[in-house]
PyMOL Python script that loads the backbone (N, CA, C, O; Angstrom):
from pymol import cmd

cmd.read_pdbstr("""\
ATOM      1  N   UNK A   1    -119.720 -28.872 130.302  1.00  0.00           N
ATOM      2  CA  UNK A   1    -119.680 -27.863 130.002  1.00  0.00           C
ATOM      3  C   UNK A   1    -121.178 -26.536 130.995  1.00  0.00           C
ATOM      4  O   UNK A   1    -122.381 -26.508 130.733  1.00  0.00           O
ATOM      5  N   UNK A   2    -120.349 -25.583 132.166  1.00  0.00           N
ATOM      6  CA  UNK A   2    -121.424 -24.721 132.532  1.00  0.00           C
ATOM      7  C   UNK A   2    -122.187 -23.540 131.697  1.00  0.00           C
ATOM      8  O   UNK A   2    -121.534 -23.203 130.710  1.00  0.00           O
ATOM      9  N   UNK A   3    -123.178 -22.969 131.831  1.00  0.00           N
ATOM     10  CA  UNK A   3    -123.369 -22.222 130.918  1.00  0.00           C
ATOM     11  C   UNK A   3    -124.598 -20.939 130.896  1.00  0.00           C
ATOM     12  O   UNK A   3    -125.792 -21.231 130.951  1.00  0.00           O
ATOM     13  N   UNK A   4    -124.141 -19.573 130.813  1.00  0.00           N
ATOM     14  CA  UNK A   4    -125.222 -19.411 131.382  1.00  0.00           C
ATOM     15  C   UNK A   4    -126.305 -18.338 130.128  1.00  0.00           C
ATOM     16  O   UNK A   4    -125.603 -18.214 129.125  1.00  0.00           O
ATOM     17  N   UNK A   5    -127.211 -17.849 129.984  1.00  0.00           N
ATOM     18  CA  UNK A   5    -127.803 -17.583 129.436  1.00  0.00           C
ATOM     19  C   UNK A   5    -128.341 -15.375 129.230  1.00  0.00           C
ATOM     20  O   UNK A   5    -128.536 -14.417 129.978  1.00  0.00           O
ATOM     21  N   UNK A   6    -128.340 -15.527 128.489  1.00  0.00           N
ATOM     22  CA  UNK A   6    -128.031 -13.646 127.307  1.00  0.00           C
ATOM     23  C   UNK A   6    -129.178 -14.023 126.294  1.00  0.00           C
ATOM     24  O   UNK A   6    -129.330 -14.910 125.454  1.00  0.00           O
ATOM     25  N   UNK A   7    -130.073 -12.728 126.843  1.00  0.00           N
ATOM     26  CA  UNK A   7    -131.152 -12.747 125.769  1.00  0.00           C
ATOM     27  C   UNK A   7    -131.112 -11.737 124.772  1.00  0.00           C
ATOM     28  O   UNK A   7    -130.699 -10.725 125.338  1.00  0.00           O
ATOM     29  N   UNK A   8    -131.284 -11.548 123.825  1.00  0.00           N
ATOM     30  CA  UNK A   8    -131.187 -10.511 122.506  1.00  0.00           C
ATOM     31  C   UNK A   8    -132.367 -10.062 121.906  1.00  0.00           C
ATOM     32  O   UNK A   8    -132.960 -11.065 121.511  1.00  0.00           O
ATOM     33  N   UNK A   9    -133.034  -9.002 121.628  1.00  0.00           N
ATOM     34  CA  UNK A   9    -133.634  -8.619 121.039  1.00  0.00           C
ATOM     35  C   UNK A   9    -133.062  -7.931 119.926  1.00  0.00           C
ATOM     36  O   UNK A   9    -132.266  -7.012 120.117  1.00  0.00           O
ATOM     37  N   UNK A  10    -133.624  -8.541 118.002  1.00  0.00           N
ATOM     38  CA  UNK A  10    -133.708  -8.471 117.082  1.00  0.00           C
ATOM     39  C   UNK A  10    -135.034  -7.208 116.269  1.00  0.00           C
ATOM     40  O   UNK A  10    -136.141  -6.834 116.657  1.00  0.00           O
ATOM     41  N   UNK A  11    -134.321  -6.928 115.202  1.00  0.00           N
ATOM     42  CA  UNK A  11    -135.784  -6.253 114.243  1.00  0.00           C
ATOM     43  C   UNK A  11    -136.248  -6.898 114.420  1.00  0.00           C
ATOM     44  O   UNK A  11    -135.974  -7.740 115.275  1.00  0.00           O
ATOM     45  N   UNK A  12    -137.658  -6.876 113.400  1.00  0.00           N
ATOM     46  CA  UNK A  12    -138.292  -7.783 113.477  1.00  0.00           C
ATOM     47  C   UNK A  12    -138.353  -8.469 112.262  1.00  0.00           C
ATOM     48  O   UNK A  12    -138.614  -7.643 111.387  1.00  0.00           O
ATOM     49  N   UNK A  13    -138.224  -9.703 111.751  1.00  0.00           N
ATOM     50  CA  UNK A  13    -137.600 -10.417 110.924  1.00  0.00           C
ATOM     51  C   UNK A  13    -136.616 -11.122 110.365  1.00  0.00           C
ATOM     52  O   UNK A  13    -136.463 -11.922 109.443  1.00  0.00           O
ATOM     53  N   UNK A  14    -135.704 -10.344 111.579  1.00  0.00           N
ATOM     54  CA  UNK A  14    -134.475 -10.270 111.676  1.00  0.00           C
ATOM     55  C   UNK A  14    -133.748 -12.209 112.071  1.00  0.00           C
ATOM     56  O   UNK A  14    -132.766 -12.768 111.582  1.00  0.00           O
ATOM     57  N   UNK A  15    -134.715 -12.694 113.065  1.00  0.00           N
ATOM     58  CA  UNK A  15    -135.033 -14.262 113.279  1.00  0.00           C
ATOM     59  C   UNK A  15    -135.663 -14.856 112.204  1.00  0.00           C
ATOM     60  O   UNK A  15    -134.962 -15.830 111.932  1.00  0.00           O
ATOM     61  N   UNK A  16    -136.325 -14.823 111.665  1.00  0.00           N
ATOM     62  CA  UNK A  16    -137.175 -15.874 110.573  1.00  0.00           C
ATOM     63  C   UNK A  16    -136.266 -15.146 109.720  1.00  0.00           C
ATOM     64  O   UNK A  16    -135.643 -16.207 109.666  1.00  0.00           O
ATOM     65  N   UNK A  17    -135.573 -14.346 108.987  1.00  0.00           N
ATOM     66  CA  UNK A  17    -134.410 -14.654 107.537  1.00  0.00           C
ATOM     67  C   UNK A  17    -133.814 -15.834 107.971  1.00  0.00           C
ATOM     68  O   UNK A  17    -133.898 -17.044 107.762  1.00  0.00           O
ATOM     69  N   UNK A  18    -133.181 -15.047 108.654  1.00  0.00           N
ATOM     70  CA  UNK A  18    -131.790 -16.504 109.928  1.00  0.00           C
ATOM     71  C   UNK A  18    -132.095 -17.869 109.760  1.00  0.00           C
ATOM     72  O   UNK A  18    -131.388 -18.847 109.518  1.00  0.00           O
ATOM     73  N   UNK A  19    -133.425 -17.706 109.959  1.00  0.00           N
ATOM     74  CA  UNK A  19    -133.540 -19.183 109.778  1.00  0.00           C
ATOM     75  C   UNK A  19    -134.128 -19.684 109.049  1.00  0.00           C
ATOM     76  O   UNK A  19    -134.245 -20.899 109.209  1.00  0.00           O
ATOM     77  N   UNK A  20    -134.901 -18.971 107.716  1.00  0.00           N
ATOM     78  CA  UNK A  20    -134.657 -19.274 106.669  1.00  0.00           C
ATOM     79  C   UNK A  20    -133.237 -19.740 105.770  1.00  0.00           C
ATOM     80  O   UNK A  20    -132.980 -20.902 105.454  1.00  0.00           O
ATOM     81  N   UNK A  21    -132.462 -18.627 105.474  1.00  0.00           N
ATOM     82  CA  UNK A  21    -131.192 -18.684 105.549  1.00  0.00           C
ATOM     83  C   UNK A  21    -130.470 -19.817 105.898  1.00  0.00           C
ATOM     84  O   UNK A  21    -129.580 -20.048 105.079  1.00  0.00           O
ATOM     85  N   UNK A  22    -130.524 -20.536 106.734  1.00  0.00           N
ATOM     86  CA  UNK A  22    -129.904 -21.686 107.680  1.00  0.00           C
ATOM     87  C   UNK A  22    -129.108 -21.727 108.460  1.00  0.00           C
ATOM     88  O   UNK A  22    -128.397 -22.673 108.797  1.00  0.00           O
ATOM     89  N   UNK A  23    -129.186 -19.885 109.113  1.00  0.00           N
ATOM     90  CA  UNK A  23    -128.077 -19.285 109.954  1.00  0.00           C
ATOM     91  C   UNK A  23    -128.380 -19.679 111.584  1.00  0.00           C
ATOM     92  O   UNK A  23    -129.294 -19.073 112.144  1.00  0.00           O
ATOM     93  N   UNK A  24    -127.800 -20.440 112.145  1.00  0.00           N
ATOM     94  CA  UNK A  24    -128.171 -20.988 113.313  1.00  0.00           C
ATOM     95  C   UNK A  24    -128.022 -19.981 114.669  1.00  0.00           C
ATOM     96  O   UNK A  24    -127.097 -20.088 115.473  1.00  0.00           O
ATOM     97  N   UNK A  25    -129.027 -19.059 114.759  1.00  0.00           N
ATOM     98  CA  UNK A  25    -128.263 -17.094 115.141  1.00  0.00           C
ATOM     99  C   UNK A  25    -128.054 -17.683 116.659  1.00  0.00           C
ATOM    100  O   UNK A  25    -127.230 -17.020 117.289  1.00  0.00           O
ATOM    101  N   UNK A  26    -128.665 -18.870 117.438  1.00  0.00           N
ATOM    102  CA  UNK A  26    -127.574 -18.651 118.433  1.00  0.00           C
ATOM    103  C   UNK A  26    -126.471 -19.300 119.328  1.00  0.00           C
ATOM    104  O   UNK A  26    -125.962 -19.195 120.444  1.00  0.00           O
ATOM    105  N   UNK A  27    -126.363 -20.475 117.484  1.00  0.00           N
ATOM    106  CA  UNK A  27    -124.699 -20.890 117.889  1.00  0.00           C
ATOM    107  C   UNK A  27    -123.161 -19.699 117.151  1.00  0.00           C
ATOM    108  O   UNK A  27    -121.938 -19.825 117.086  1.00  0.00           O
ATOM    109  N   UNK A  28    -124.435 -18.351 116.626  1.00  0.00           N
ATOM    110  CA  UNK A  28    -123.347 -17.509 115.686  1.00  0.00           C
ATOM    111  C   UNK A  28    -123.223 -16.038 117.360  1.00  0.00           C
ATOM    112  O   UNK A  28    -122.319 -15.240 117.610  1.00  0.00           O
ATOM    113  N   UNK A  29    -124.444 -16.273 118.034  1.00  0.00           N
ATOM    114  CA  UNK A  29    -124.431 -15.106 118.710  1.00  0.00           C
ATOM    115  C   UNK A  29    -123.632 -16.004 119.814  1.00  0.00           C
ATOM    116  O   UNK A  29    -122.814 -15.224 120.300  1.00  0.00           O
ATOM    117  N   UNK A  30    -123.480 -17.315 120.456  1.00  0.00           N
ATOM    118  CA  UNK A  30    -121.812 -17.101 121.004  1.00  0.00           C
ATOM    119  C   UNK A  30    -121.035 -17.696 120.841  1.00  0.00           C
ATOM    120  O   UNK A  30    -120.423 -18.404 121.641  1.00  0.00           O
ATOM    121  N   UNK A  31    -120.796 -17.451 119.139  1.00  0.00           N
ATOM    122  CA  UNK A  31    -119.178 -17.499 118.934  1.00  0.00           C
ATOM    123  C   UNK A  31    -118.681 -15.828 119.082  1.00  0.00           C
ATOM    124  O   UNK A  31    -117.611 -15.292 119.370  1.00  0.00           O
ATOM    125  N   UNK A  32    -120.262 -15.247 118.671  1.00  0.00           N
ATOM    126  CA  UNK A  32    -118.670 -13.785 118.600  1.00  0.00           C
ATOM    127  C   UNK A  32    -119.251 -12.976 119.397  1.00  0.00           C
ATOM    128  O   UNK A  32    -119.645 -11.893 118.966  1.00  0.00           O
ATOM    129  N   UNK A  33    -119.451 -13.391 120.934  1.00  0.00           N
ATOM    130  CA  UNK A  33    -119.806 -13.108 123.013  1.00  0.00           C
ATOM    131  C   UNK A  33    -118.595 -13.642 122.979  1.00  0.00           C
ATOM    132  O   UNK A  33    -117.664 -12.862 123.179  1.00  0.00           O
ATOM    133  N   UNK A  34    -118.284 -15.054 122.728  1.00  0.00           N
ATOM    134  CA  UNK A  34    -117.322 -16.429 123.361  1.00  0.00           C
ATOM    135  C   UNK A  34    -115.674 -15.140 123.103  1.00  0.00           C
ATOM    136  O   UNK A  34    -114.841 -14.870 123.968  1.00  0.00           O
ATOM    137  N   UNK A  35    -115.731 -14.456 121.212  1.00  0.00           N
ATOM    138  CA  UNK A  35    -115.133 -14.303 120.566  1.00  0.00           C
ATOM    139  C   UNK A  35    -114.224 -12.867 121.306  1.00  0.00           C
ATOM    140  O   UNK A  35    -113.091 -12.579 121.692  1.00  0.00           O
ATOM    141  N   UNK A  36    -115.986 -12.093 121.143  1.00  0.00           N
ATOM    142  CA  UNK A  36    -115.445 -10.557 122.294  1.00  0.00           C
ATOM    143  C   UNK A  36    -114.539 -10.451 123.235  1.00  0.00           C
ATOM    144  O   UNK A  36    -113.653  -9.636 123.494  1.00  0.00           O
ATOM    145  N   UNK A  37    -115.071 -11.805 123.881  1.00  0.00           N
ATOM    146  CA  UNK A  37    -114.561 -11.326 125.359  1.00  0.00           C
ATOM    147  C   UNK A  37    -113.290 -11.552 125.583  1.00  0.00           C
ATOM    148  O   UNK A  37    -112.587 -11.042 126.456  1.00  0.00           O
ATOM    149  N   UNK A  38    -112.848 -12.739 124.356  1.00  0.00           N
ATOM    150  CA  UNK A  38    -111.346 -12.573 124.336  1.00  0.00           C
ATOM    151  C   UNK A  38    -110.533 -12.072 124.179  1.00  0.00           C
ATOM    152  O   UNK A  38    -109.404 -12.262 124.631  1.00  0.00           O
ATOM    153  N   UNK A  39    -110.848 -11.434 123.610  1.00  0.00           N
ATOM    154  CA  UNK A  39    -110.329 -10.586 122.394  1.00  0.00           C
ATOM    155  C   UNK A  39    -110.217  -9.301 123.412  1.00  0.00           C
ATOM    156  O   UNK A  39    -109.121  -8.810 123.681  1.00  0.00           O
ATOM    157  N   UNK A  40    -111.566  -8.755 124.005  1.00  0.00           N
ATOM    158  CA  UNK A  40    -111.430  -7.758 125.256  1.00  0.00           C
ATOM    159  C   UNK A  40    -110.001  -7.925 126.555  1.00  0.00           C
ATOM    160  O   UNK A  40    -108.950  -7.330 126.793  1.00  0.00           O
ATOM    161  N   UNK A  41    -110.837  -9.215 127.180  1.00  0.00           N
ATOM    162  CA  UNK A  41    -109.543 -10.287 127.921  1.00  0.00           C
ATOM    163  C   UNK A  41    -108.125  -9.705 127.152  1.00  0.00           C
ATOM    164  O   UNK A  41    -107.518  -8.928 127.889  1.00  0.00           O
ATOM    165  N   UNK A  42    -107.354  -9.963 125.573  1.00  0.00           N
ATOM    166  CA  UNK A  42    -105.771 -10.558 125.498  1.00  0.00           C
ATOM    167  C   UNK A  42    -105.641  -8.536 125.493  1.00  0.00           C
ATOM    168  O   UNK A  42    -104.905  -8.015 126.332  1.00  0.00           O
ATOM    169  N   UNK A  43    -106.212  -7.885 124.759  1.00  0.00           N
ATOM    170  CA  UNK A  43    -107.030  -6.252 125.040  1.00  0.00           C
ATOM    171  C   UNK A  43    -106.169  -5.564 126.646  1.00  0.00           C
ATOM    172  O   UNK A  43    -105.399  -4.702 127.070  1.00  0.00           O
ATOM    173  N   UNK A  44    -106.719  -6.312 126.886  1.00  0.00           N
ATOM    174  CA  UNK A  44    -106.595  -5.417 128.501  1.00  0.00           C
ATOM    175  C   UNK A  44    -104.842  -6.448 129.182  1.00  0.00           C
ATOM    176  O   UNK A  44    -104.313  -6.014 130.206  1.00  0.00           O
ATOM    177  N   UNK A  45    -104.548  -7.028 128.848  1.00  0.00           N
ATOM    178  CA  UNK A  45    -103.822  -8.050 129.126  1.00  0.00           C
ATOM    179  C   UNK A  45    -102.378  -7.426 128.481  1.00  0.00           C
ATOM    180  O   UNK A  45    -101.346  -7.151 129.094  1.00  0.00           O
ATOM    181  N   UNK A  46    -102.685  -7.291 126.943  1.00  0.00           N
ATOM    182  CA  UNK A  46    -101.840  -6.071 126.339  1.00  0.00           C
ATOM    183  C   UNK A  46    -101.376  -4.770 126.512  1.00  0.00           C
ATOM    184  O   UNK A  46    -100.249  -4.350 126.249  1.00  0.00           O
ATOM    185  N   UNK A  47    -102.943  -3.766 127.274  1.00  0.00           N
ATOM    186  CA  UNK A  47    -102.639  -2.334 127.627  1.00  0.00           C
ATOM    187  C   UNK A  47    -101.865  -2.534 129.533  1.00  0.00           C
ATOM    188  O   UNK A  47    -101.131  -1.742 130.124  1.00  0.00           O
ATOM    189  N   UNK A  48    -102.642  -4.423 130.213  1.00  0.00           N
ATOM    190  CA  UNK A  48    -100.888  -3.631 131.589  1.00  0.00           C
ATOM    191  C   UNK A  48     -99.896  -4.435 131.171  1.00  0.00           C
ATOM    192  O   UNK A  48     -99.325  -4.739 132.218  1.00  0.00           O
ATOM    193  N   UNK A  49     -99.458  -4.852 130.472  1.00  0.00           N
ATOM    194  CA  UNK A  49     -97.849  -5.400 130.013  1.00  0.00           C
ATOM    195  C   UNK A  49     -97.095  -4.058 129.438  1.00  0.00           C
ATOM    196  O   UNK A  49     -95.975  -3.603 129.672  1.00  0.00           O
ATOM    197  N   UNK A  50     -98.146  -3.617 128.603  1.00  0.00           N
ATOM    198  CA  UNK A  50     -97.311  -2.553 128.320  1.00  0.00           C
ATOM    199  C   UNK A  50     -97.176  -1.322 129.019  1.00  0.00           C
ATOM    200  O   UNK A  50     -96.255  -0.597 128.642  1.00  0.00           O
ATOM    201  N   UNK A  51     -97.772  -0.994 129.797  1.00  0.00           N
ATOM    202  CA  UNK A  51     -97.967  -0.386 131.766  1.00  0.00           C
ATOM    203  C   UNK A  51     -96.822  -0.763 131.751  1.00  0.00           C
ATOM    204  O   UNK A  51     -96.065  -0.094 131.049  1.00  0.00           O
ATOM    205  N   UNK A  52     -96.237  -1.950 132.493  1.00  0.00           N
ATOM    206  CA  UNK A  52     -95.643  -2.501 133.018  1.00  0.00           C
ATOM    207  C   UNK A  52     -93.962  -2.136 132.002  1.00  0.00           C
ATOM    208  O   UNK A  52     -92.763  -1.958 132.216  1.00  0.00           O
ATOM    209  N   UNK A  53     -94.615  -2.175 131.238  1.00  0.00           N
ATOM    210  CA  UNK A  53     -92.823  -2.116 130.728  1.00  0.00           C
ATOM    211  C   UNK A  53     -92.337  -0.563 130.234  1.00  0.00           C
ATOM    212  O   UNK A  53     -91.277   0.037 130.054  1.00  0.00           O
ATOM    213  N   UNK A  54     -94.070  -0.249 130.111  1.00  0.00           N
ATOM    214  CA  UNK A  54     -93.380   1.319 130.571  1.00  0.00           C
ATOM    215  C   UNK A  54     -92.364   1.875 132.098  1.00  0.00           C
ATOM    216  O   UNK A  54     -91.298   2.435 132.354  1.00  0.00           O
ATOM    217  N   UNK A  55     -93.481   1.303 132.754  1.00  0.00           N
ATOM    218  CA  UNK A  55     -93.291   1.433 134.695  1.00  0.00           C
ATOM    219  C   UNK A  55     -91.876   1.003 135.025  1.00  0.00           C
ATOM    220  O   UNK A  55     -91.198   1.643 135.829  1.00  0.00           O
ATOM    221  N   UNK A  56     -91.432  -0.072 134.412  1.00  0.00           N
ATOM    222  CA  UNK A  56     -90.116  -0.822 134.755  1.00  0.00           C
ATOM    223  C   UNK A  56     -88.882  -0.176 133.828  1.00  0.00           C
ATOM    224  O   UNK A  56     -87.752  -0.371 134.274  1.00  0.00           O
ATOM    225  N   UNK A  57     -89.008   0.663 132.436  1.00  0.00           N
ATOM    226  CA  UNK A  57     -88.383   0.395 131.282  1.00  0.00           C
ATOM    227  C   UNK A  57     -87.523   2.011 131.186  1.00  0.00           C
ATOM    228  O   UNK A  57     -88.373   2.865 130.932  1.00  0.00           O
ATOM    229  N   UNK A  58     -86.290   2.557 131.301  1.00  0.00           N
ATOM    230  CA  UNK A  58     -85.704   3.393 130.625  1.00  0.00           C
ATOM    231  C   UNK A  58     -85.087   3.847 129.572  1.00  0.00           C
ATOM    232  O   UNK A  58     -84.359   3.072 128.951  1.00  0.00           O
ATOM    233  N   UNK A  59     -85.211   4.933 129.225  1.00  0.00           N
ATOM    234  CA  UNK A  59     -84.813   5.708 128.421  1.00  0.00           C
ATOM    235  C   UNK A  59     -83.568   5.032 127.967  1.00  0.00           C
ATOM    236  O   UNK A  59     -82.852   5.232 128.948  1.00  0.00           O
ATOM    237  N   UNK A  60     -82.470   4.018 126.686  1.00  0.00           N
ATOM    238  CA  UNK A  60     -82.070   4.680 126.533  1.00  0.00           C
ATOM    239  C   UNK A  60     -80.817   5.787 126.367  1.00  0.00           C
ATOM    240  O   UNK A  60     -81.267   6.809 125.849  1.00  0.00           O
ATOM    241  N   UNK A  61     -79.607   5.874 126.607  1.00  0.00           N
ATOM    242  CA  UNK A  61     -78.761   7.120 126.350  1.00  0.00           C
ATOM    243  C   UNK A  61     -78.081   7.572 125.240  1.00  0.00           C
ATOM    244  O   UNK A  61     -77.235   6.859 124.700  1.00  0.00           O
ATOM    245  N   UNK A  62     -78.528   9.381 124.578  1.00  0.00           N
ATOM    246  CA  UNK A  62     -78.402   9.109 123.469  1.00  0.00           C
ATOM    247  C   UNK A  62     -76.864   8.961 123.099  1.00  0.00           C
ATOM    248  O   UNK A  62     -75.773   9.064 123.660  1.00  0.00           O
ATOM    249  N   UNK A  63     -77.330   8.692 121.962  1.00  0.00           N
ATOM    250  CA  UNK A  63     -76.993   8.131 120.890  1.00  0.00           C
ATOM    251  C   UNK A  63     -75.874   6.434 120.671  1.00  0.00           C
ATOM    252  O   UNK A  63     -75.078   5.995 119.841  1.00  0.00           O
ATOM    253  N   UNK A  64     -76.676   5.842 122.423  1.00  0.00           N
ATOM    254  CA  UNK A  64     -76.573   4.806 122.231  1.00  0.00           C
ATOM    255  C   UNK A  64     -77.577   3.419 120.967  1.00  0.00           C
ATOM    256  O   UNK A  64     -77.596   2.188 120.933  1.00  0.00           O
ATOM    257  N   UNK A  65     -77.929   3.995 120.532  1.00  0.00           N
ATOM    258  CA  UNK A  65     -78.236   2.846 119.428  1.00  0.00           C
ATOM    259  C   UNK A  65     -77.439   3.649 118.169  1.00  0.00           C
ATOM    260  O   UNK A  65     -78.186   3.154 117.324  1.00  0.00           O
ATOM    261  N   UNK A  66     -76.971   4.081 117.752  1.00  0.00           N
ATOM    262  CA  UNK A  66     -76.238   3.780 116.912  1.00  0.00           C
ATOM    263  C   UNK A  66     -74.608   4.274 116.877  1.00  0.00           C
ATOM    264  O   UNK A  66     -73.824   4.914 116.175  1.00  0.00           O
ATOM    265  N   UNK A  67     -74.699   3.218 118.631  1.00  0.00           N
ATOM    266  CA  UNK A  67     -73.249   3.188 118.515  1.00  0.00           C
ATOM    267  C   UNK A  67     -73.445   1.164 118.510  1.00  0.00           C
ATOM    268  O   UNK A  67     -72.735   0.365 117.901  1.00  0.00           O
ATOM    269  N   UNK A  68     -74.416   0.926 119.241  1.00  0.00           N
ATOM    270  CA  UNK A  68     -74.768   0.267 119.024  1.00  0.00           C
ATOM    271  C   UNK A  68     -74.428  -0.759 117.524  1.00  0.00           C
ATOM    272  O   UNK A  68     -73.761  -1.709 117.116  1.00  0.00           O
ATOM    273  N   UNK A  69     -75.792   0.610 116.993  1.00  0.00           N
ATOM    274  CA  UNK A  69     -74.778  -0.321 114.572  1.00  0.00           C
ATOM    275  C   UNK A  69     -74.290  -0.029 115.180  1.00  0.00           C
ATOM    276  O   UNK A  69     -74.831  -0.279 116.258  1.00  0.00           O
ATOM    277  N   UNK A  70     -73.268   0.534 115.319  1.00  0.00           N
ATOM    278  CA  UNK A  70     -71.919   0.644 113.733  1.00  0.00           C
ATOM    279  C   UNK A  70     -71.237  -0.555 114.814  1.00  0.00           C
ATOM    280  O   UNK A  70     -70.305  -1.148 114.272  1.00  0.00           O
ATOM    281  N   UNK A  71     -71.564  -1.074 116.407  1.00  0.00           N
ATOM    282  CA  UNK A  71     -70.439  -2.173 116.610  1.00  0.00           C
ATOM    283  C   UNK A  71     -71.096  -3.565 116.726  1.00  0.00           C
ATOM    284  O   UNK A  71     -70.507  -4.574 117.114  1.00  0.00           O
ATOM    285  N   UNK A  72     -72.313  -3.501 116.366  1.00  0.00           N
ATOM    286  CA  UNK A  72     -72.293  -4.857 114.731  1.00  0.00           C
ATOM    287  C   UNK A  72     -71.875  -5.491 114.258  1.00  0.00           C
ATOM    288  O   UNK A  72     -71.431  -6.627 114.093  1.00  0.00           O
ATOM    289  N   UNK A  73     -72.266  -3.479 113.665  1.00  0.00           N
ATOM    290  CA  UNK A  73     -71.424  -4.234 111.823  1.00  0.00           C
ATOM    291  C   UNK A  73     -69.829  -4.127 112.040  1.00  0.00           C
ATOM    292  O   UNK A  73     -69.025  -4.963 111.629  1.00  0.00           O
ATOM    293  N   UNK A  74     -69.667  -3.530 112.405  1.00  0.00           N
ATOM    294  CA  UNK A  74     -67.334  -3.729 112.455  1.00  0.00           C
ATOM    295  C   UNK A  74     -67.554  -5.393 113.885  1.00  0.00           C
ATOM    296  O   UNK A  74     -66.613  -5.786 114.574  1.00  0.00           O
ATOM    297  N   UNK A  75     -68.846  -5.947 113.928  1.00  0.00           N
ATOM    298  CA  UNK A  75     -68.665  -6.880 114.897  1.00  0.00           C
ATOM    299  C   UNK A  75     -68.246  -8.597 114.033  1.00  0.00           C
ATOM    300  O   UNK A  75     -67.669  -9.633 114.363  1.00  0.00           O
ATOM    301  N   UNK A  76     -69.094  -7.948 112.547  1.00  0.00           N
ATOM    302  CA  UNK A  76     -68.916  -9.278 112.155  1.00  0.00           C
ATOM    303  C   UNK A  76     -67.968  -8.869 110.230  1.00  0.00           C
ATOM    304  O   UNK A  76     -67.686  -9.371 109.142  1.00  0.00           O
ATOM    305  N   UNK A  77     -67.924  -8.243 110.643  1.00  0.00           N
ATOM    306  CA  UNK A  77     -66.740  -8.072 109.193  1.00  0.00           C
ATOM    307  C   UNK A  77     -65.752  -8.546 110.159  1.00  0.00           C
ATOM    308  O   UNK A  77     -64.577  -8.689 109.821  1.00  0.00           O
TER     309      UNK A  77
END
""", "prot")
cmd.dss("prot")
cmd.show_as("cartoon", "prot")
cmd.util.cbc("prot")
cmd.orient("prot")
């Protein structure tokens, strides 16, 4: 797997505290950033889909929902 390097700075003592607590800061940062990228991609895709739906759909005629519900209600009896 190919990778890229990202370097970050944290407040003094943070890296040492994480190390003492047994937390692999590199792995945690990698997991967080990969998750952040995935969520950002998903949000972007959802926004694009929402725009497509709005662009290619039109509002229902007035009273359509009420008529449709009544038809369904009477069709089941």
